[in-house]
N, C-alpha and C positions, 0 to 999 in steps of 0.2 A: 884491887882488893880481892882476895880469894874467898869464895863463899864457904860457910861452914859445911854445907852439904857435900862439897868437893872434898874437904878434909876428912869427913866421915867415910866417904868412899875409899879414899887413899889409905886411911887407917885400917879399914876392913881388909883391903887387898894386901897390905903389908903384913898384917897379922896372919893371914892365910899362908903367905909365902914363907914368912919367918918361922912359923910353927908346923909346917908341913913335914911329916916324916919322910916323904919322898925326897926332900931337899936337905935333910939333916947333914949329909956328908959335905955339903957346900960350906965354904967359909962365910962369915958375915958379909964380907965384901962381895963375894960371888952372888949371894942371895940379894944383896942390894942392887947389883948390876942386873940380875934377873928381873927384879921389880921394875927397874928403869926400862927394860925391853918389853915388859908385858902391857897388855891393855885388856880392858874388861869388855865382854860381849854378853848380850842377853839373847836368849833363844826362846821362842814361843813353844808351847806344848805341841808336839808332833813335828816340829821343824827339824830338818836334818842338819847335823853339825859337820859331818864328814861322810863321804861316800867311799865305799869299798873300791880300791884301785886308785884313788886319788893320791898324788904324791904327799908325803908327810912334810908339811911346811910349818907346823906349829905344835904346841902342847896345850891341851885343854885341862884346866883344873876346875872341878865342880864346886862352886861356893854354896849353892843352894839348889835343891830339887833333885831329880833323878834322871838317869840316862839309861836307855835300852840299846844294846848293841845288836844290830841286825846284820847278818852276813849270809852270803849265798855260797853253797857248795854244790857243784854240778847243777842239779835241778831242784834243790831243796833250799828254802829260806829258813834260817834259824834266828832265834831271838834269845838274848841273854841279858837279864836285868843287871845293871851295875850299881 
């Protein structure tokens, strides 16, 4: 038996994907396939999601909270709130 908490999480994830303006050009089927390939991750405050120079192996969609982009140019570190 599948727990109601699991269904609530799947429903929230589906809603985010199916209503995302970023994915509007995808067909319903493509968005469904995207949902099948996705998985949810939680990050703690201050935890790094991705490091500059790492290979791009995924796509991150922010469901809740905020992200700050830190990047380095020559000898200067820059921060951009997203």
